[in-house]
C-alpha atoms as an extended CHARMM CRD file, in Angstrom:
* protein
*
       175  EXT
         1         1  UNK       CA              0.0400000000       -0.0150000000        0.0470000000  PROA      1               0.0000000000
         2         2  UNK       CA              1.4220000000        3.3460000000       -1.0040000000  PROA      2               0.0000000000
         3         3  UNK       CA              2.1030000000        5.9010000000        1.7570000000  PROA      3               0.0000000000
         4         4  UNK       CA              1.7950000000        9.5630000000        0.8300000000  PROA      4               0.0000000000
         5         5  UNK       CA              5.2130000000       11.4270000000        1.1890000000  PROA      5               0.0000000000
         6         6  UNK       CA              5.8770000000       15.1490000000        1.0850000000  PROA      6               0.0000000000
         7         7  UNK       CA              5.8360000000       16.7740000000       -2.3070000000  PROA      7               0.0000000000
         8         8  UNK       CA              9.1650000000       17.8810000000       -3.7090000000  PROA      8               0.0000000000
         9         9  UNK       CA             10.9480000000       18.6620000000       -6.9820000000  PROA      9               0.0000000000
        10        10  UNK       CA             14.3140000000       17.5110000000       -7.6570000000  PROA      10              0.0000000000
        11        11  UNK       CA             16.5190000000       20.3200000000       -8.6560000000  PROA      11              0.0000000000
        12        12  UNK       CA             19.9080000000       18.3790000000       -8.8690000000  PROA      12              0.0000000000
        13        13  UNK       CA             20.2810000000       14.6820000000       -9.2100000000  PROA      13              0.0000000000
        14        14  UNK       CA             23.6980000000       13.0760000000       -8.6310000000  PROA      14              0.0000000000
        15        15  UNK       CA             22.7790000000        9.5950000000       -7.2550000000  PROA      15              0.0000000000
        16        16  UNK       CA             22.6690000000        8.9830000000       -4.2390000000  PROA      16              0.0000000000
        17        17  UNK       CA             22.6110000000       12.8040000000       -3.6780000000  PROA      17              0.0000000000
        18        18  UNK       CA             19.9030000000       15.2990000000       -4.5270000000  PROA      18              0.0000000000
        19        19  UNK       CA             18.9000000000       18.8910000000       -4.1950000000  PROA      19              0.0000000000
        20        20  UNK       CA             15.1400000000       19.1560000000       -3.6290000000  PROA      20              0.0000000000
        21        21  UNK       CA             12.5760000000       21.9700000000       -3.3670000000  PROA      21              0.0000000000
        22        22  UNK       CA              9.7150000000       20.8580000000       -0.8970000000  PROA      22              0.0000000000
        23        23  UNK       CA              6.3580000000       22.2460000000       -1.0230000000  PROA      23              0.0000000000
        24        24  UNK       CA              4.9550000000       23.3750000000        2.2970000000  PROA      24              0.0000000000
        25        25  UNK       CA              3.5930000000       20.7920000000        4.7510000000  PROA      25              0.0000000000
        26        26  UNK       CA              2.4950000000       20.4060000000        8.2350000000  PROA      26              0.0000000000
        27        27  UNK       CA              4.0030000000       18.0610000000       10.8790000000  PROA      27              0.0000000000
        28        28  UNK       CA              3.0000000000       16.6210000000       14.1110000000  PROA      28              0.0000000000
        29        29  UNK       CA              5.9420000000       16.6460000000       16.3390000000  PROA      29              0.0000000000
        30        30  UNK       CA              7.2030000000       15.8640000000       19.8830000000  PROA      30              0.0000000000
        31        31  UNK       CA             10.4210000000       16.4040000000       21.8990000000  PROA      31              0.0000000000
        32        32  UNK       CA             12.1150000000       13.3420000000       23.4250000000  PROA      32              0.0000000000
        33        33  UNK       CA             15.0320000000       12.8340000000       25.7800000000  PROA      33              0.0000000000
        34        34  UNK       CA             17.3710000000        9.7680000000       25.5600000000  PROA      34              0.0000000000
        35        35  UNK       CA             19.5910000000        8.1760000000       23.0450000000  PROA      35              0.0000000000
        36        36  UNK       CA             18.5730000000        8.0730000000       19.3660000000  PROA      36              0.0000000000
        37        37  UNK       CA             17.0900000000        4.6060000000       19.3620000000  PROA      37              0.0000000000
        38        38  UNK       CA             15.0750000000        5.0610000000       22.5450000000  PROA      38              0.0000000000
        39        39  UNK       CA             14.0620000000        8.5790000000       21.5050000000  PROA      39              0.0000000000
        40        40  UNK       CA             12.9090000000        7.3060000000       17.8330000000  PROA      40              0.0000000000
        41        41  UNK       CA             10.8220000000        4.5470000000       19.4670000000  PROA      41              0.0000000000
        42        42  UNK       CA              9.0700000000        6.7960000000       22.1220000000  PROA      42              0.0000000000
        43        43  UNK       CA              8.5470000000        9.6640000000       19.7330000000  PROA      43              0.0000000000
        44        44  UNK       CA              7.1640000000        7.2980000000       17.1020000000  PROA      44              0.0000000000
        45        45  UNK       CA              4.6790000000        5.6320000000       19.6490000000  PROA      45              0.0000000000
        46        46  UNK       CA              3.5930000000        9.0530000000       20.9200000000  PROA      46              0.0000000000
        47        47  UNK       CA              2.6840000000       10.5500000000       17.5050000000  PROA      47              0.0000000000
        48        48  UNK       CA              1.2080000000        7.1020000000       16.1840000000  PROA      48              0.0000000000
        49        49  UNK       CA             -1.0450000000        7.4020000000       19.0890000000  PROA      49              0.0000000000
        50        50  UNK       CA             -2.1410000000       10.8230000000       17.9520000000  PROA      50              0.0000000000
        51        51  UNK       CA             -2.7990000000        9.6270000000       14.2860000000  PROA      51              0.0000000000
        52        52  UNK       CA             -4.5990000000        6.5240000000       15.3920000000  PROA      52              0.0000000000
        53        53  UNK       CA             -7.2270000000        8.5360000000       17.2710000000  PROA      53              0.0000000000
        54        54  UNK       CA             -5.6890000000       10.1940000000       20.3100000000  PROA      54              0.0000000000
        55        55  UNK       CA             -7.0180000000       13.5730000000       19.4170000000  PROA      55              0.0000000000
        56        56  UNK       CA            -10.1520000000       15.7560000000       19.2580000000  PROA      56              0.0000000000
        57        57  UNK       CA            -11.8050000000       17.2230000000       16.0900000000  PROA      57              0.0000000000
        58        58  UNK       CA            -12.7560000000       20.8110000000       16.9380000000  PROA      58              0.0000000000
        59        59  UNK       CA            -16.5540000000       21.3680000000       16.6210000000  PROA      59              0.0000000000
        60        60  UNK       CA            -17.2630000000       17.6620000000       16.5700000000  PROA      60              0.0000000000
        61        61  UNK       CA            -15.8500000000       16.4020000000       19.8410000000  PROA      61              0.0000000000
        62        62  UNK       CA            -15.0010000000       13.2230000000       18.1530000000  PROA      62              0.0000000000
        63        63  UNK       CA            -11.6550000000       11.4060000000       17.6440000000  PROA      63              0.0000000000
        64        64  UNK       CA            -10.3870000000       10.9490000000       14.1310000000  PROA      64              0.0000000000
        65        65  UNK       CA             -7.8820000000        8.8100000000       12.4540000000  PROA      65              0.0000000000
        66        66  UNK       CA             -5.1210000000       10.3620000000       10.3520000000  PROA      66              0.0000000000
        67        67  UNK       CA             -3.5360000000        8.5810000000        7.3240000000  PROA      67              0.0000000000
        68        68  UNK       CA             -0.0630000000        7.2840000000        7.8220000000  PROA      68              0.0000000000
        69        69  UNK       CA              2.6420000000        9.1400000000        5.8350000000  PROA      69              0.0000000000
        70        70  UNK       CA              6.2670000000        8.7830000000        5.4990000000  PROA      70              0.0000000000
        71        71  UNK       CA              8.9930000000        9.5170000000        6.3740000000  PROA      71              0.0000000000
        72        72  UNK       CA              9.3150000000        9.5400000000       10.1930000000  PROA      72              0.0000000000
        73        73  UNK       CA             12.0620000000       12.1060000000       10.8490000000  PROA      73              0.0000000000
        74        74  UNK       CA             14.3160000000       12.6680000000       13.7920000000  PROA      74              0.0000000000
        75        75  UNK       CA             16.2980000000       15.7820000000       14.4140000000  PROA      75              0.0000000000
        76        76  UNK       CA             18.9950000000       16.3440000000       17.1330000000  PROA      76              0.0000000000
        77        77  UNK       CA             18.2520000000       19.1850000000       19.5160000000  PROA      77              0.0000000000
        78        78  UNK       CA             20.0310000000       20.6450000000       22.5430000000  PROA      78              0.0000000000
        79        79  UNK       CA             18.2260000000       18.5270000000       25.0440000000  PROA      79              0.0000000000
        80        80  UNK       CA             17.4750000000       15.3870000000       23.0340000000  PROA      80              0.0000000000
        81        81  UNK       CA             15.5020000000       14.8350000000       19.8310000000  PROA      81              0.0000000000
        82        82  UNK       CA             12.5890000000       16.1540000000       18.0370000000  PROA      82              0.0000000000
        83        83  UNK       CA             10.4820000000       13.3620000000       16.0830000000  PROA      83              0.0000000000
        84        84  UNK       CA              7.9630000000       14.1900000000       13.5180000000  PROA      84              0.0000000000
        85        85  UNK       CA              5.5100000000       12.7940000000       11.2050000000  PROA      85              0.0000000000
        86        86  UNK       CA              4.5470000000       14.6520000000        7.9720000000  PROA      86              0.0000000000
        87        87  UNK       CA              0.8520000000       15.0340000000        7.9600000000  PROA      87              0.0000000000
        88        88  UNK       CA             -1.2630000000       14.3280000000        4.9200000000  PROA      88              0.0000000000
        89        89  UNK       CA             -0.9830000000       16.9900000000        2.1250000000  PROA      89              0.0000000000
        90        90  UNK       CA             -4.8190000000       17.8550000000        2.4250000000  PROA      90              0.0000000000
        91        91  UNK       CA             -4.3030000000       18.6920000000        6.0510000000  PROA      91              0.0000000000
        92        92  UNK       CA             -3.1330000000       21.8820000000        7.8380000000  PROA      92              0.0000000000
        93        93  UNK       CA             -2.7620000000       23.0570000000       11.2630000000  PROA      93              0.0000000000
        94        94  UNK       CA             -6.4200000000       24.4450000000       11.0100000000  PROA      94              0.0000000000
        95        95  UNK       CA             -8.0390000000       21.3260000000        9.7190000000  PROA      95              0.0000000000
        96        96  UNK       CA             -6.1490000000       18.6490000000       11.7590000000  PROA      96              0.0000000000
        97        97  UNK       CA             -7.7230000000       17.3860000000       15.1000000000  PROA      97              0.0000000000
        98        98  UNK       CA             -5.9710000000       18.6340000000       18.1850000000  PROA      98              0.0000000000
        99        99  UNK       CA             -3.8150000000       16.2880000000       20.1050000000  PROA      99              0.0000000000
       100       100  UNK       CA             -4.9390000000       15.0740000000       23.5770000000  PROA      100             0.0000000000
       101       101  UNK       CA             -1.4400000000       14.6310000000       24.5370000000  PROA      101             0.0000000000
       102       102  UNK       CA             -0.0540000000       18.1720000000       25.3380000000  PROA      102             0.0000000000
       103       103  UNK       CA              3.6290000000       16.9250000000       24.3790000000  PROA      103             0.0000000000
       104       104  UNK       CA              2.5240000000       16.7390000000       20.6270000000  PROA      104             0.0000000000
       105       105  UNK       CA              2.6220000000       20.0270000000       18.5860000000  PROA      105             0.0000000000
       106       106  UNK       CA              1.2430000000       20.6680000000       14.9740000000  PROA      106             0.0000000000
       107       107  UNK       CA              3.6140000000       22.9520000000       12.9420000000  PROA      107             0.0000000000
       108       108  UNK       CA              3.4610000000       24.3450000000        9.4400000000  PROA      108             0.0000000000
       109       109  UNK       CA              6.8030000000       23.8960000000        7.6470000000  PROA      109             0.0000000000
       110       110  UNK       CA              7.1930000000       26.4120000000        4.7080000000  PROA      110             0.0000000000
       111       111  UNK       CA              8.4800000000       25.6660000000        1.2660000000  PROA      111             0.0000000000
       112       112  UNK       CA             12.1640000000       25.0920000000        1.5450000000  PROA      112             0.0000000000
       113       113  UNK       CA             15.2100000000       23.5840000000       -0.4010000000  PROA      113             0.0000000000
       114       114  UNK       CA             17.2500000000       20.6280000000        1.0910000000  PROA      114             0.0000000000
       115       115  UNK       CA             20.0130000000       18.3490000000        0.1060000000  PROA      115             0.0000000000
       116       116  UNK       CA             19.6280000000       14.6760000000        0.4750000000  PROA      116             0.0000000000
       117       117  UNK       CA             21.4390000000       11.5260000000        0.4730000000  PROA      117             0.0000000000
       118       118  UNK       CA             19.6930000000        8.0700000000        0.1990000000  PROA      118             0.0000000000
       119       119  UNK       CA             20.8330000000        4.8560000000        1.8940000000  PROA      119             0.0000000000
       120       120  UNK       CA             19.8480000000        1.5370000000        2.9920000000  PROA      120             0.0000000000
       121       121  UNK       CA             20.4370000000       -0.5830000000        6.1540000000  PROA      121             0.0000000000
       122       122  UNK       CA             20.1060000000        0.4350000000        9.7050000000  PROA      122             0.0000000000
       123       123  UNK       CA             20.1890000000        3.8920000000       11.0280000000  PROA      123             0.0000000000
       124       124  UNK       CA             23.1010000000        3.4260000000       13.5740000000  PROA      124             0.0000000000
       125       125  UNK       CA             24.9080000000        6.3380000000       14.9580000000  PROA      125             0.0000000000
       126       126  UNK       CA             27.8270000000        5.2260000000       12.6880000000  PROA      126             0.0000000000
       127       127  UNK       CA             25.7490000000        5.0610000000        9.5090000000  PROA      127             0.0000000000
       128       128  UNK       CA             24.2030000000        8.4010000000       10.3150000000  PROA      128             0.0000000000
       129       129  UNK       CA             27.4100000000       10.0340000000       11.0040000000  PROA      129             0.0000000000
       130       130  UNK       CA             29.0650000000        8.5410000000        7.7740000000  PROA      130             0.0000000000
       131       131  UNK       CA             26.0490000000        9.6010000000        5.4180000000  PROA      131             0.0000000000
       132       132  UNK       CA             25.9530000000       13.1020000000        7.0070000000  PROA      132             0.0000000000
       133       133  UNK       CA             29.5550000000       13.5560000000        6.4000000000  PROA      133             0.0000000000
       134       134  UNK       CA             29.1840000000       12.3010000000        2.7330000000  PROA      134             0.0000000000
       135       135  UNK       CA             26.3150000000       14.5100000000        2.1840000000  PROA      135             0.0000000000
       136       136  UNK       CA             28.1370000000       17.7520000000        3.7090000000  PROA      136             0.0000000000
       137       137  UNK       CA             31.1480000000       16.8820000000        1.5790000000  PROA      137             0.0000000000
       138       138  UNK       CA             29.1120000000       16.6580000000       -1.6270000000  PROA      138             0.0000000000
       139       139  UNK       CA             27.3270000000       20.1020000000       -0.9300000000  PROA      139             0.0000000000
       140       140  UNK       CA             30.6430000000       21.7880000000        0.0520000000  PROA      140             0.0000000000
       141       141  UNK       CA             32.1760000000       20.7070000000       -3.2870000000  PROA      141             0.0000000000
       142       142  UNK       CA             29.2980000000       22.4980000000       -4.9080000000  PROA      142             0.0000000000
       143       143  UNK       CA             29.5470000000       25.5510000000       -2.6920000000  PROA      143             0.0000000000
       144       144  UNK       CA             26.0640000000       25.1130000000       -1.1660000000  PROA      144             0.0000000000
       145       145  UNK       CA             25.3880000000       26.7270000000        2.1800000000  PROA      145             0.0000000000
       146       146  UNK       CA             23.8320000000       24.2480000000        4.6780000000  PROA      146             0.0000000000
       147       147  UNK       CA             22.1010000000       24.5010000000        8.0170000000  PROA      147             0.0000000000
       148       148  UNK       CA             24.0610000000       23.0380000000       10.8590000000  PROA      148             0.0000000000
       149       149  UNK       CA             21.3720000000       20.5070000000       11.6280000000  PROA      149             0.0000000000
       150       150  UNK       CA             20.8250000000       17.1570000000        9.7410000000  PROA      150             0.0000000000
       151       151  UNK       CA             17.5500000000       15.2860000000        9.8970000000  PROA      151             0.0000000000
       152       152  UNK       CA             17.3510000000       11.3410000000        9.8520000000  PROA      152             0.0000000000
       153       153  UNK       CA             14.4870000000       10.3150000000        7.6890000000  PROA      153             0.0000000000
       154       154  UNK       CA             13.1270000000        6.6980000000        7.6770000000  PROA      154             0.0000000000
       155       155  UNK       CA             10.5260000000        5.3790000000        5.2380000000  PROA      155             0.0000000000
       156       156  UNK       CA              9.8440000000        1.7930000000        6.1730000000  PROA      156             0.0000000000
       157       157  UNK       CA              8.4030000000       -0.1800000000        8.8850000000  PROA      157             0.0000000000
       158       158  UNK       CA             10.9210000000       -2.0380000000       11.3300000000  PROA      158             0.0000000000
       159       159  UNK       CA             10.0730000000       -5.2410000000        9.5810000000  PROA      159             0.0000000000
       160       160  UNK       CA             11.6330000000       -4.3400000000        6.3270000000  PROA      160             0.0000000000
       161       161  UNK       CA             14.8760000000       -6.0580000000        5.4920000000  PROA      161             0.0000000000
       162       162  UNK       CA             17.7780000000       -3.8990000000        6.0400000000  PROA      162             0.0000000000
       163       163  UNK       CA             19.0070000000       -3.8260000000        2.4050000000  PROA      163             0.0000000000
       164       164  UNK       CA             15.3520000000       -2.8280000000        1.2550000000  PROA      164             0.0000000000
       165       165  UNK       CA             15.0740000000       -0.0620000000        3.6680000000  PROA      165             0.0000000000
       166       166  UNK       CA             15.0200000000        3.5900000000        2.4550000000  PROA      166             0.0000000000
       167       167  UNK       CA             16.7940000000        6.0400000000        4.8290000000  PROA      167             0.0000000000
       168       168  UNK       CA             17.8620000000        9.6010000000        4.0360000000  PROA      168             0.0000000000
       169       169  UNK       CA             19.8530000000       12.4530000000        5.5640000000  PROA      169             0.0000000000
       170       170  UNK       CA             18.3280000000       15.7010000000        4.8700000000  PROA      170             0.0000000000
       171       171  UNK       CA             19.9330000000       19.1480000000        5.5360000000  PROA      171             0.0000000000
       172       172  UNK       CA             18.2430000000       22.3540000000        4.7430000000  PROA      172             0.0000000000
       173       173  UNK       CA             19.9280000000       24.8770000000        2.3790000000  PROA      173             0.0000000000
       174       174  UNK       CA             20.6340000000       28.1280000000        3.9270000000  PROA      174             0.0000000000
       175       175  UNK       CA             19.0520000000       31.1640000000        1.8800000000  PROA      175             0.0000000000
């Protein structure tokens, strides 16, 4: 079953690297403490609970399920990690049900450009560091100015065989 992903246009393709322009989208996000793996699991469960109905639709007082999308993205922050799900493209902060869990926030993400590198396998600290360094070197060779923060994007469920997994490192371009 196909899962919706955020819309983007490829501006430069040099596999496995790309420069992309993303259309605006909305995310449901949460901040989590702990190491990468524990934070990823806890953040995923928290937001999954929201999209599976732990929410309240304004004006209706009812819970609503929200379609699953990809990727699940993890971003390092000063005090831990920010985990977010991209919401379906038909949704906005105004149309989405409100999370019942106060640790979940809805946030609009404006149109932006990013560089990306795709890789398979497990998202270990070593693979994340290696792919981030490869992406930064590729971008630097093209004199692209990057944000200091890299996002780890995972597109597949945990039961997907490692060599079939789609993972990406995404880094926003600076204006």
